Wavefront OBJ file of the C-alpha trace (Angstrom):
o trace
v 20.364 88.994 28.126
v 16.490 89.740 29.541
v 14.792 90.250 26.242
v 11.536 90.155 25.425
v 9.244 89.550 22.540
v 6.646 91.223 21.028
v 4.143 89.187 18.868
v 3.147 85.806 20.353
v 2.437 83.643 17.456
v 4.593 80.273 16.192
v 7.774 82.570 16.080
v 7.627 83.274 19.780
v 7.192 80.134 20.583
v 9.890 78.737 18.437
v 12.209 81.103 20.296
v 11.220 80.295 23.598
v 11.901 76.434 22.290
v 15.822 77.497 21.078
v 16.316 79.657 24.275
v 15.292 76.886 27.010
v 17.130 74.292 25.676
v 20.600 73.407 25.263
v 20.633 74.145 21.540
v 21.805 77.810 21.405
v 24.289 77.781 24.825
v 26.095 81.242 22.959
v 23.426 82.404 23.093
v 22.228 83.310 26.301
v 18.622 84.970 25.871
v 16.868 85.529 28.989
v 12.871 85.569 28.534
v 11.168 87.126 30.846
v 7.851 88.586 29.074
v 6.157 87.903 25.876
v 3.648 90.982 24.808
v 0.338 89.934 22.276
v -3.386 91.180 22.568
v -4.446 87.726 22.222
v -4.075 85.764 25.202
v -3.901 82.222 23.529
v -1.520 82.717 20.712
v 0.662 79.531 20.282
v 3.857 81.651 21.931
v 1.517 83.278 24.914
v 0.778 79.322 25.407
v 4.030 78.236 25.664
v 5.324 81.314 27.831
v 2.780 80.602 30.087
v 3.571 77.004 30.485
v 7.249 77.961 31.176
v 6.071 80.045 33.654
v 7.499 83.130 31.491
v 5.322 87.010 32.352
v 3.093 87.609 29.425
v 1.047 90.625 28.711
v -1.560 92.434 26.280
v -0.075 95.868 26.130
v 3.584 96.510 24.649
v 4.138 99.487 26.998
v 4.258 96.753 29.953
v 7.421 94.971 27.992
v 8.950 98.392 27.129
v 9.401 99.369 30.391
v 10.255 96.141 32.299
v 12.880 96.434 34.890
v 16.611 95.311 33.223
v 15.405 95.112 29.905
v 18.422 94.037 27.336
v 16.725 93.059 24.266
v 13.441 92.976 22.446
v 12.528 91.137 19.573
v 9.688 91.831 17.536
v 7.735 89.322 15.846
v 4.361 90.743 14.394
v 5.677 91.894 11.088
v 3.425 95.267 11.226
v 5.350 98.504 11.019
v 3.074 100.414 13.089
v 4.579 98.426 15.884
v 7.896 98.788 14.871
v 7.859 102.448 14.369
v 6.311 102.606 17.823
v 8.942 100.659 20.097
v 11.585 102.906 17.855
v 10.067 105.053 19.854
v 9.784 103.710 22.756
v 12.902 101.697 23.395
v 14.717 102.993 26.304
v 18.862 104.163 25.237
v 21.043 101.273 25.664
v 18.543 98.399 24.442
v 19.109 96.311 21.130
v 16.030 96.000 19.094
v 15.421 92.931 16.399
v 12.843 93.321 14.228
v 10.724 90.877 12.453
v 13.392 90.332 9.450
v 16.292 90.063 11.560
v 14.779 87.623 13.704
v 13.375 85.147 10.685
v 16.863 84.145 11.570
v 15.926 82.356 15.272
v 13.063 81.394 12.770
v 15.152 78.649 10.324
v 17.504 77.955 13.207
v 13.854 76.472 15.542
v 13.337 74.783 12.113
v 16.817 73.506 11.686
v 16.696 72.273 15.039
v 13.400 70.617 14.719
v 14.224 69.196 11.387
v 17.647 68.268 13.118
v 15.505 66.590 15.853
v 13.094 64.343 13.765
v 15.837 63.386 11.715
v 17.985 61.914 14.575
v 14.254 60.417 16.167
v 14.035 58.398 12.588
v 17.475 57.471 12.708
v 17.258 56.415 16.133
v 13.950 54.503 15.913
v 15.835 53.027 12.790
v 18.398 51.858 14.379
v 16.612 50.397 17.435
v 13.925 48.761 14.479
v 17.010 46.986 12.511
v 18.325 46.035 15.793
v 15.291 44.487 16.873
v 14.705 42.861 13.623
v 19.053 41.603 13.649
v 18.101 40.167 17.338
v 14.879 38.344 15.656
v 16.376 37.002 13.037
v 19.565 36.170 15.140
v 17.073 34.300 17.692
v 14.738 32.798 14.654
v 18.124 31.073 12.628
v 19.750 29.901 16.074
v 16.593 28.146 17.152
v 16.798 26.048 13.659
v 17.391 22.831 14.057
v 19.235 22.555 10.489
v 22.807 23.273 10.548
v 23.270 26.537 9.151
v 26.764 28.235 7.538
v 26.735 31.089 5.717
v 30.320 31.019 3.082
v 31.959 34.026 0.790
v 33.665 33.365 -1.708
v 36.798 31.668 -1.058
v 34.855 28.935 1.285
v 35.221 30.760 4.401
v 32.435 31.414 6.806
v 31.027 34.306 7.896
v 28.056 32.932 9.766
v 26.949 30.125 11.636
v 23.608 29.394 13.887
v 23.561 27.747 17.035
v 22.656 24.367 16.006
v 25.916 24.209 13.894
v 27.601 25.382 16.716
v 26.463 22.830 19.529
v 27.101 20.406 16.825
v 30.848 20.719 16.110
v 31.328 21.675 19.497
v 32.860 25.791 18.827
v 31.364 29.049 19.445
v 30.537 31.725 16.684
v 33.294 33.757 16.774
v 35.849 30.610 16.622
v 33.720 29.731 13.783
v 34.691 32.629 11.185
v 36.735 32.481 8.615
v 37.011 28.239 8.719
v 36.642 25.995 5.653
v 33.527 23.696 5.540
v 36.050 21.100 5.902
v 38.039 22.652 9.019
v 34.536 23.330 10.620
v 33.217 19.467 10.523
v 36.629 17.946 10.852
v 35.298 16.077 14.224
v 32.291 14.926 12.552
v 32.243 12.575 9.880
v 31.680 14.743 6.970
v 34.627 16.266 6.484
v 35.316 13.659 3.195
v 32.321 15.186 2.219
v 33.098 18.427 2.463
v 36.167 18.052 0.249
v 34.601 16.045 -2.406
v 31.892 18.492 -2.728
v 33.939 21.721 -2.531
v 33.568 22.204 -6.771
v 29.501 22.203 -5.881
v 29.963 24.790 -3.207
v 31.880 26.952 -5.971
v 29.301 26.245 -8.846
v 26.468 27.997 -6.683
v 29.010 31.063 -6.983
v 28.990 30.925 -10.465
v 26.152 29.271 -12.243
v 23.597 30.825 -9.554
v 21.822 27.554 -9.628
v 21.173 26.145 -5.596
v 21.211 22.649 -5.395
v 21.038 20.021 -2.967
v 22.827 16.383 -2.046
v 22.209 13.502 0.589
v 25.259 12.387 2.731
v 25.622 9.732 3.997
v 28.464 9.263 7.481
v 30.143 5.818 7.751
v 29.595 2.967 10.735
v 29.265 2.746 13.825
v 27.706 6.226 14.104
v 25.995 6.120 10.300
v 23.897 9.109 9.905
v 21.997 10.664 6.768
v 21.825 14.756 5.623
v 20.119 16.784 3.017
v 22.873 18.990 2.550
v 21.501 21.937 -0.038
v 23.981 25.257 -0.738
v 21.957 28.533 -2.083
v 23.274 31.392 -3.322
v 22.286 34.989 -1.120
v 22.097 37.844 -3.829
v 22.821 41.752 -2.825
v 20.666 44.419 -3.657
v 22.310 44.524 -7.005
v 21.164 41.016 -7.656
v 25.249 39.516 -7.534
v 26.037 36.896 -5.499
v 27.191 37.501 -1.818
v 27.653 34.624 -0.088
v 26.283 30.789 0.033
v 23.774 29.623 3.181
v 25.280 25.837 3.524
v 22.313 23.728 5.360
v 22.473 20.809 7.160
v 19.155 19.028 7.749
v 18.946 15.554 9.631
v 17.509 12.487 7.895
v 18.336 9.551 9.523
v 15.325 8.956 11.139
v 13.404 9.511 7.888
v 15.523 7.335 5.958
v 15.314 4.728 8.243
v 11.890 4.853 8.684
v 12.092 4.802 4.938
v 13.544 1.444 4.914
v 11.384 0.065 6.933
v 8.235 1.330 4.995
v 10.062 -0.480 1.927
v 10.280 -3.660 3.484
v 6.905 -4.131 4.918
v 6.253 -3.380 1.348
v 8.369 -5.265 -0.118
v 6.868 -8.460 2.719
v 3.220 -7.536 2.090
v 4.059 -7.376 -1.630
v 5.730 -11.017 -1.181
v 3.016 -12.459 0.792
v 0.517 -11.251 -2.013
v 2.360 -12.362 -4.617
v 3.436 -15.677 -3.071
v -0.187 -16.365 -2.113
v -2.465 -18.900 -4.286
v -5.146 -17.185 -3.590
v -6.566 -14.501 -5.742
v -6.256 -11.161 -4.146
v -7.135 -7.621 -5.014
v -7.480 -4.349 -3.664
v -9.332 -1.143 -4.698
v -9.724 1.683 -4.037
v -12.995 4.126 -2.861
v -13.389 4.700 -6.094
v -13.466 0.513 -7.574
v -9.649 1.160 -9.070
v -7.433 -1.618 -8.783
v -4.549 -1.049 -6.557
v -3.125 -4.068 -6.834
v -4.173 -7.853 -7.867
v -1.309 -10.357 -7.416
v -0.111 -12.750 -10.022
v -2.625 -15.874 -9.519
v -5.587 -13.715 -10.010
v -4.534 -11.624 -12.789
v -3.200 -14.580 -14.767
v -6.346 -16.455 -14.301
v -8.240 -13.549 -15.999
v -5.688 -13.080 -18.935
v -4.190 -9.903 -17.964
v -0.720 -8.971 -16.352
v -1.061 -7.350 -12.857
v 0.226 -3.742 -14.256
v -3.255 -3.991 -16.573
v -5.245 -3.591 -13.679
v -3.254 -0.947 -12.016
v -5.890 2.198 -12.159
v -8.709 0.265 -13.877
v -11.739 -0.731 -13.083
v -13.017 -4.331 -13.781
v -15.988 -2.469 -16.538
v -12.364 -1.626 -18.037
v -10.929 -5.563 -17.866
v -13.539 -7.746 -17.089
v -16.847 -8.860 -19.073
v -19.746 -6.819 -18.203
v -21.897 -10.022 -16.386
v -18.067 -10.134 -13.542
v -17.943 -6.393 -13.174
v -21.421 -5.719 -13.135
v -21.555 -8.733 -10.289
v -17.902 -7.042 -8.517
v -19.307 -3.972 -8.373
v -22.526 -4.572 -6.632
v -20.756 -6.783 -4.148
v -18.118 -4.157 -3.487
v -21.139 -1.719 -3.021
v -22.383 -3.645 -0.214
v -19.143 -3.944 1.608
v -19.147 -0.340 0.962
v -22.001 0.933 2.402
v -22.216 -1.764 5.344
v -18.599 -1.561 6.174
v -18.679 -5.510 6.724
v -16.888 -7.802 5.461
v -18.947 -10.519 3.454
v -18.685 -14.311 2.192
v -19.378 -15.954 -1.087
v -19.505 -18.893 -2.833
v -18.632 -18.045 -6.255
v -18.155 -20.248 -9.723
v -15.515 -18.846 -12.414
v -14.425 -20.111 -15.713
v -11.153 -20.795 -15.864
v -9.032 -22.268 -18.409
v -12.476 -23.525 -20.085
v -13.078 -25.105 -16.774
v -15.495 -24.431 -13.846
v -13.944 -23.467 -10.681
v -15.307 -23.003 -7.225
v -14.326 -20.176 -4.712
v -15.037 -18.960 -1.582
v -14.687 -15.357 -1.449
v -14.040 -13.171 1.402
v -14.318 -8.798 1.196
v -13.593 -6.558 4.042
v -13.074 -2.985 3.723
v -10.030 -0.858 4.066
v -8.849 1.366 6.640
v -7.174 4.125 6.722
v -4.919 5.194 10.299
v -8.046 7.135 11.096
v -10.302 4.432 10.804
v -11.833 5.719 7.377
v -12.580 3.128 4.962
v -10.925 3.713 1.977
v -11.069 0.849 0.151
v -12.141 -3.306 -0.855
v -10.031 -6.041 -0.689
v -11.204 -9.581 -1.901
v -9.461 -12.676 -1.341
v -11.372 -15.884 -3.410
v -10.039 -19.153 -2.857
v -9.950 -22.291 -4.808
v -11.853 -24.860 -3.277
v -12.493 -27.098 -6.583
v -9.689 -29.626 -5.224
v -12.254 -29.687 -1.485
v -15.654 -30.007 -3.205
v -14.381 -32.869 -5.239
v -12.847 -34.139 -2.031
v -16.154 -33.798 -0.186
v -17.993 -35.124 -3.721
v -15.616 -38.455 -2.730
v -16.329 -37.961 0.690
v -20.207 -38.497 0.310
v -19.592 -40.848 -1.874
v -17.724 -43.307 0.101
v -20.591 -42.499 2.947
v -23.165 -43.835 -0.011
v -20.962 -46.637 -0.490
v -20.456 -47.588 3.053
v -24.074 -47.416 3.479
v -25.103 -49.387 0.792
v -22.809 -52.153 1.344
v -24.476 -52.316 4.643
v -27.738 -52.837 3.178
v -26.460 -55.182 0.452
v -24.948 -57.266 3.244
v -28.389 -57.801 4.716
v -30.079 -57.988 1.870
v -27.885 -60.657 -0.107
v -28.136 -62.592 3.563
v -31.587 -62.963 3.848
v -32.565 -63.843 -0.045
v -29.224 -65.646 -0.603
v -31.048 -68.694 1.679
v -34.415 -68.709 -0.336
v -32.541 -68.244 -3.751
v -30.571 -71.435 -2.572
v -33.967 -73.726 -1.547
v -35.335 -72.146 -5.163
v -31.790 -73.477 -7.492
v -32.292 -76.789 -5.473
v -35.755 -77.702 -6.145
v -35.751 -76.585 -10.096
v -32.263 -78.664 -10.297
v -34.472 -81.677 -8.859
v -37.164 -80.655 -10.933
v -35.072 -80.782 -14.042
v -33.848 -84.332 -13.460
v -36.504 -85.870 -12.295
v -38.900 -84.809 -15.053
v -38.902 -86.615 -18.829
v -36.447 -84.771 -21.005
v -39.835 -84.330 -23.606
v -41.465 -82.909 -20.864
v -43.392 -79.201 -21.924
v -41.671 -77.894 -18.513
v -38.030 -78.864 -19.364
v -36.960 -75.506 -20.773
v -39.283 -73.579 -17.962
v -37.687 -75.515 -15.444
v -33.798 -74.257 -16.869
v -35.310 -70.792 -17.252
v -35.775 -70.920 -13.643
v -32.469 -72.457 -12.883
v -30.639 -70.297 -15.145
v -32.078 -67.150 -14.020
v -31.647 -68.197 -9.849
v -28.250 -68.910 -10.737
v -28.119 -65.240 -12.512
v -29.822 -64.062 -8.752
v -27.665 -65.943 -7.258
v -24.126 -64.005 -8.716
v -26.248 -60.464 -8.064
v -25.932 -61.396 -4.260
v -22.666 -62.558 -4.461
v -21.514 -59.731 -6.348
v -23.680 -58.043 -3.220
v -21.751 -59.895 -0.536
v -18.252 -59.027 -2.281
v -19.058 -55.534 -2.611
v -20.603 -55.594 1.138
v -17.568 -57.438 2.386
v -14.913 -54.745 1.409
v -11.619 -56.789 2.616
v -8.785 -54.961 3.532
v -5.927 -55.779 1.603
v -3.201 -57.836 2.035
v -0.592 -55.444 1.039
v 2.868 -55.907 -0.615
v 5.064 -54.368 -2.912
v 4.407 -54.826 -6.488
v 5.512 -54.343 -9.787
v 2.400 -52.305 -11.779
v 3.012 -53.939 -14.851
v 2.956 -57.451 -13.410
v -0.682 -56.361 -12.055
v -1.462 -55.292 -15.947
v 0.369 -58.845 -17.354
v -1.579 -61.253 -15.337
v -4.372 -58.896 -15.998
v -4.380 -59.578 -19.508
v -3.567 -63.215 -19.127
v -6.693 -63.936 -17.953
v -8.805 -61.908 -20.472
v -6.996 -62.817 -23.864
v -8.396 -65.963 -23.260
v -12.185 -64.580 -23.479
v -14.323 -65.166 -26.236
v -15.458 -61.477 -26.001
v -11.449 -60.397 -27.086
v -11.206 -62.395 -29.750
v -12.390 -59.315 -31.781
v -9.888 -56.709 -29.973
v -7.017 -55.038 -30.481
v -5.246 -54.457 -26.784
v -1.940 -52.126 -27.723
v 0.177 -52.639 -23.813
v 2.108 -49.667 -23.267
v 4.095 -50.167 -20.137
v 6.821 -48.108 -18.784
v 9.177 -50.322 -17.319
v 10.341 -47.312 -15.238
v 7.551 -47.066 -12.989
v 8.014 -47.915 -9.122
v 6.525 -50.518 -7.227
v 3.066 -49.685 -5.393
v 1.558 -51.233 -1.855
v -0.835 -53.123 -2.727
v -2.894 -56.494 -2.968
v -2.390 -58.089 -6.197
v -5.471 -60.050 -6.535
v -7.520 -57.274 -6.190
v -5.919 -54.691 -7.742
v -6.106 -57.425 -10.482
v -9.966 -57.687 -9.837
v -10.272 -53.905 -10.803
v -8.275 -53.835 -13.709
v -10.649 -57.067 -15.306
v -13.592 -54.934 -14.504
v -12.537 -52.050 -16.209
v -11.299 -53.936 -19.431
v -14.970 -55.628 -19.459
v -16.982 -52.699 -19.395
v -14.444 -51.003 -22.205
v -14.913 -54.365 -23.910
v -19.059 -54.240 -23.328
v -18.924 -50.084 -24.436
v -17.704 -51.589 -27.844
v -19.499 -54.337 -28.390
v -16.665 -56.627 -28.667
v -14.976 -54.766 -31.529
v -12.105 -52.546 -31.400
v -9.207 -51.267 -29.793
v -7.810 -51.084 -25.956
v -4.711 -49.200 -24.865
v -3.460 -50.637 -21.281
v -0.898 -48.140 -20.520
v 1.531 -48.099 -16.890
v 2.888 -44.478 -16.428
v 4.523 -42.925 -13.096
v 3.356 -38.738 -12.274
v 6.372 -37.560 -11.101
v 4.707 -34.440 -9.960
v 1.988 -36.261 -7.533
v 4.153 -38.533 -7.157
v 1.255 -41.429 -8.422
v 1.194 -44.629 -10.067
v -0.971 -44.948 -12.832
v -2.814 -47.548 -15.014
v -5.368 -46.370 -18.062
v -7.668 -48.545 -19.934
v -8.621 -46.231 -22.985
v -11.759 -47.677 -25.360
v -12.173 -45.961 -28.829
v -15.847 -46.602 -27.992
v -18.958 -44.140 -27.862
v -17.461 -42.596 -24.540
v -19.480 -41.538 -21.772
v -21.762 -38.494 -22.055
v -20.674 -35.629 -19.403
v -23.648 -35.840 -17.623
v -23.165 -39.673 -16.227
v -19.529 -39.411 -15.456
v -20.623 -38.496 -11.882
v -22.869 -41.546 -11.593
v -20.795 -44.087 -12.587
v -19.531 -45.069 -9.486
v -23.025 -45.462 -7.742
v -24.170 -49.099 -7.134
v -26.935 -50.626 -8.826
v -26.587 -47.608 -11.726
v -25.947 -48.789 -15.378
v -26.354 -48.172 -18.606
v -25.996 -52.099 -19.693
v -28.964 -53.866 -17.898
v -25.821 -55.472 -15.342
v -26.001 -55.115 -11.740
v -24.229 -51.692 -11.836
v -21.416 -53.139 -8.823
v -18.698 -53.805 -10.956
v -17.499 -50.024 -11.149
v -18.427 -49.311 -7.107
v -16.591 -52.886 -6.305
v -13.594 -51.213 -8.085
v -14.023 -47.695 -6.421
v -13.907 -49.322 -2.802
v -10.918 -51.236 -3.521
v -8.837 -48.773 -5.116
v -10.132 -46.174 -2.782
v -8.403 -49.066 0.195
v -5.729 -48.590 -1.683
v -5.775 -44.858 -0.816
v -6.035 -43.968 -4.626
v -8.437 -41.983 -6.700
v -10.191 -43.749 -10.002
v -9.737 -40.678 -12.725
v -12.807 -40.998 -15.527
v -11.523 -38.737 -18.756
v -12.087 -38.533 -22.451
v -10.045 -39.618 -25.000
v -9.150 -38.125 -28.150
v -10.478 -41.029 -30.116
v -14.070 -40.298 -28.804
v -14.385 -43.130 -26.133
v -13.565 -43.130 -22.454
v -10.378 -43.632 -20.219
v -10.202 -44.836 -16.846
v -6.870 -44.213 -14.877
v -6.400 -46.113 -11.518
v -4.283 -43.538 -9.943
v -2.358 -45.278 -6.596
v 0.773 -44.004 -4.740
v 3.958 -44.870 -4.961
v 5.315 -46.992 -2.847
v 9.235 -46.539 -1.741
v 11.529 -49.457 -1.857
v 12.247 -48.986 2.770
v 8.060 -49.624 3.025
l 1 2 3 4 5 6 7 8 9 10 11 12 13 14 15 16 17 18 19 20 21 22 23 24 25 26 27 28 29 30 31 32 33 34 35 36 37 38 39 40 41 42 43 44 45 46 47 48 49 50 51 52 53 54 55 56 57 58 59 60 61 62 63 64 65 66 67 68 69 70 71 72 73 74 75 76 77 78 79 80 81 82 83 84 85 86 87 88 89 90 91 92 93 94 95 96 97 98 99 100 101 102 103 104 105 106 107 108 109 110 111 112 113 114 115 116 117 118 119 120 121 122 123 124 125 126 127 128 129 130 131 132 133 134 135 136 137 138 139 140 141 142 143 144 145 146 147 148 149 150 151 152 153 154 155 156 157 158 159 160 161 162 163 164 165 166 167 168 169 170 171 172 173 174 175 176 177 178 179 180 181 182 183 184 185 186 187 188 189 190 191 192 193 194 195 196 197 198 199 200 201 202 203 204 205 206 207 208 209 210 211 212 213 214 215 216 217 218 219 220 221 222 223 224 225 226 227 228 229 230 231 232 233 234 235 236 237 238 239 240 241 242 243 244 245 246 247 248 249 250 251 252 253 254 255 256 257 258 259 260 261 262 263 264 265 266 267 268 269 270 271 272 273 274 275 276 277 278 279 280 281 282 283 284 285 286 287 288 289 290 291 292 293 294 295 296 297 298 299 300 301 302 303 304 305 306 307 308 309 310 311 312 313 314 315 316 317 318 319 320 321 322 323 324 325 326 327 328 329 330 331 332 333 334 335 336 337 338 339 340 341 342 343 344 345 346 347 348 349 350 351 352 353 354 355 356 357 358 359 360 361 362 363 364 365 366 367 368 369 370 371 372 373 374 375 376 377 378 379 380 381 382 383 384 385 386 387 388 389 390 391 392 393 394 395 396 397 398 399 400 401 402 403 404 405 406 407 408 409 410 411 412 413 414 415 416 417 418 419 420 421 422 423 424 425 426 427 428 429 430 431 432 433 434 435 436 437 438 439 440 441 442 443 444 445 446 447 448 449 450 451 452 453 454 455 456 457 458 459 460 461 462 463 464 465 466 467 468 469 470 471 472 473 474 475 476 477 478 479 480 481 482 483 484 485 486 487 488 489 490 491 492 493 494 495 496 497 498 499 500 501 502 503 504 505 506 507 508 509 510 511 512 513 514 515 516 517 518 519 520 521 522 523 524 525 526 527 528 529 530 531 532 533 534 535 536 537 538 539 540 541 542 543 544 545 546 547 548 549 550 551 552 553 554 555 556 557 558 559 560 561 562 563 564 565 566 567 568 569 570 571 572 573 574 575 576 577 578 579 580 581 582 583 584 585 586 587 588 589 590 591 592 593 594 595 596 597 598 599 600 601 602 603 604 605
């Protein structure tokens, strides 16, 4: 139907759009011309785009050849009247009121198209997000299954399909036990079905650890999480299997390493402690904690100021700070009071670093070297005795011959002079003092000689008994009570009987002299099983020995009694050649205790 539109506004554009589309196939409008005095009107512009003729004169449209319909869209009554006057017979006329139908149809079409476009875009977006989510879920390494209320799978991810060797379609409708029937996890599914039901009933997620049996032992962290719909009701449950075998094995390795480290720390005899960068204790081993009168647990999280004396805490702080400042190890010689006695320690402090090389704390290791220090003192004493012995031997040989001559001449003069001679007493003094010098020289030679002992297995009590037999006859022991406490079970010792007897005699004579000939001496033998040592103890109730003199007792020529000072030095040398030591202690009575400590000998030696 050849049609002319008079009025080139938006209505004209809408009708042209309808006519040139497939939306109104039943209404075959062939728009041949659009009339409007304004060539820039929307309908005029659109008509030219569609190659439809346009004109500014109404008469051009009415006179269009083969015209069948005129549509008036100006809305002006005058234009309508003019069209009525000029319209040819047989041409259909539709004014702007009736043409409103096209406008409504056009709007409906545009709205429909817009809705369709929105729906299409939404569907494409939904499909895109569905594919994205599906790819996301399928690329998750964990095994994922969505279960309905009947415990049947309604969706699985690709990782789960690969693990059980099944397609996503075949997995739908199977239970957990059926899905995992060939994996070693089916039994766990059967055991925890009630927990799956609980997730539906309570709406609370839960997590557990599953372990498969040997030979292919594995560990899994299994979670069940309820899935809610828009109404907030539980629609399904998401099951997740996360393999943690490597993590568990690593944790076991870490725990094993920690146990080994803790065992090493706790078994060490050295004092070991570790503090963090802020000076708080992280680890203190039992030996160190006990010595400082605390338990290891009391140190953790505390600083030295919280537990130790201010002086010790300040000393520790300063030395730790130096290690952290220099980032280098430091060594110290330190002295600590342990059980009321001074102990010497060699201490090493070094920085602790993490895997990045960052210093995170300080480790302190202190070794008690008191025994080593005592041994060094003994070695120094031995070296001193050896040097003095060599000196004494040379001096004694040089002095002995002149002394013999002096003694011989003095004795001859005593015999030759008359008994009433006033020189008799002077000569007797010379003889007495010369004999005294000869005794000193003989003692020097005995000290220097250090004869190798003739060893044999001897009962320790026999040595004591024979020594007692000798001293009991001496007049200086007349007012001294001797208490014998001999242990019959003391093992034998490998020794020279006569040399050890000399040592016991020297100690008893020293005890008698300390008590000035009156008092009590306890002579005892014991066996120290822990050290496998045999002991002979000589204890007196005299005034004791000042602590500042104990270290000098065994030095040659040291004496508090005006004697030669060689008795204890000789005794020390004898005992040392028997691989023993002499210990000095204070008795409860206030006197002194000298202990001869010798290694026990087996009967097979």
